[in-house]
C-alpha positions in Angstrom: 97.1 -52.6 178.1 96.1 -56.1 177.4 96.5 -57.5 173.8 93.3 -57.2 172.0 92.0 -56.9 168.4 92.5 -53.5 166.7 95.0 -50.6 167.2 94.7 -48.2 170.3 96.0 -44.5 169.7 98.1 -43.3 172.5 98.8 -39.6 173.5 100.5 -38.0 171.6 99.2 -40.0 168.6 101.5 -43.2 169.2 99.8 -46.4 168.0 100.6 -48.9 170.5 98.7 -52.2 169.8 98.4 -54.0 166.5 97.4 -57.3 165.2 100.2 -59.1 163.5 99.7 -58.7 159.6 99.5 -62.2 157.7 102.6 -62.6 155.7 105.9 -61.2 156.6 106.9 -61.2 160.3 108.0 -57.9 161.8 111.4 -57.5 163.5 111.5 -56.3 167.2 113.2 -53.0 167.8 114.1 -53.9 171.3 115.6 -57.4 170.7 116.0 -57.7 167.0 114.1 -61.0 166.8 111.3 -61.7 164.7 107.9 -61.2 166.4 106.1 -64.5 166.0 103.2 -63.5 168.3 99.7 -62.9 167.0 99.8 -59.4 168.7 102.6 -56.9 168.6 103.1 -53.3 170.0 103.9 -50.3 167.5 105.5 -47.3 168.9 107.7 -44.6 167.4 107.2 -46.4 163.9 108.8 -49.5 165.2 107.3 -52.9 166.1 108.1 -54.5 169.6 107.3 -57.6 171.6 105.1 -57.0 174.5 108.0 -57.9 176.8 110.5 -55.7 175.1 108.7 -52.2 175.1 109.7 -51.0 178.5 110.0 -48.0 180.5 113.9 -46.9 180.6 113.7 -45.8 184.4 111.4 -48.5 186.1 111.5 -51.4 183.5 107.6 -51.9 183.5 106.1 -53.2 180.4 104.5 -50.3 178.9 101.9 -52.4 177.1 100.5 -53.3 180.6 100.4 -49.9 182.1 98.1 -48.0 179.8 98.0 -46.9 176.0 100.5 -44.1 176.6 104.3 -43.7 176.4 106.2 -40.6 176.4 109.7 -39.9 174.7 112.3 -37.3 175.6 116.0 -37.2 175.3 116.1 -40.6 173.5 114.2 -42.4 176.4 111.2 -44.4 176.3 109.1 -43.7 179.5 105.9 -44.5 181.2 103.8 -41.6 182.5 104.9 -41.5 186.0 108.6 -41.6 185.1 107.9 -39.0 182.6 106.4 -36.7 185.0 108.9 -37.3 187.4 111.8 -36.7 185.4 110.4 -33.7 183.2 107.2 -32.7 184.8 106.8 -29.5 186.9 106.6 -29.5 190.6 105.1 -26.8 192.6 103.9 -26.1 196.2 100.7 -26.8 197.8 98.7 -23.3 198.4 97.5 -24.8 202.0 100.6 -26.5 203.3 103.4 -25.0 201.1 104.9 -28.4 200.9 106.3 -29.7 197.6 103.6 -31.4 195.2 105.5 -34.0 193.0 104.7 -33.8 189.2 103.1 -37.3 189.1 100.8 -36.6 192.1 97.1 -35.9 191.6 95.9 -32.4 192.7 93.1 -30.2 193.2 93.0 -26.7 191.6 91.1 -23.4 192.4 91.8 -20.5 190.2 95.7 -20.1 190.5 96.2 -22.3 193.3 97.3 -26.0 193.3 96.5 -28.3 196.4 97.3 -31.8 197.6 94.1 -33.6 197.6 94.3 -34.0 201.4 94.8 -30.3 201.9 92.0 -29.2 199.6 89.3 -28.0 201.8 86.5 -25.3 201.6 87.3 -22.0 203.3 83.6 -21.5 204.5 83.2 -24.8 206.3 86.5 -26.5 206.1 84.8 -29.7 204.6 87.4 -31.6 202.7 85.2 -33.9 200.5 84.4 -32.3 197.1 81.3 -34.3 197.0 80.1 -33.3 200.5 80.9 -29.8 199.7 79.0 -29.8 196.7 75.8 -31.3 198.6 76.2 -28.5 201.4 76.8 -25.6 199.2 74.6 -26.2 195.9 71.3 -24.5 196.2 68.3 -27.2 196.2 65.6 -26.9 193.6 62.0 -26.9 195.1 60.2 -30.1 194.4 
């Protein structure tokens, strides 16, 4: 997220970006210094410098990686680390190998697949777009 005008709502409802109000400067929850910048981050009902609001695991600046942050066990985390630490993992229905919680997947009914493992059982086509083209009835013109 790059500093801009207005305020973004993060899931689950955490406001992340604010324009510094005129008047009294806010104190940063990370470094305890006054925020003199025009833009500041607001998360967990506290104000932060853009450089001070970081993931407790990977140290990435949360204002740069999106408008969402996660908290659990008194940690402030980016999405990837939250899912890595607290997400559920499972096994691929095709190859039976572990699927990390942060990885993108394909779902079909109760089955979960790695993107590379997901394929049509009729034609073994792996690309979803190609599969839709081959298996969607065409309307006469």
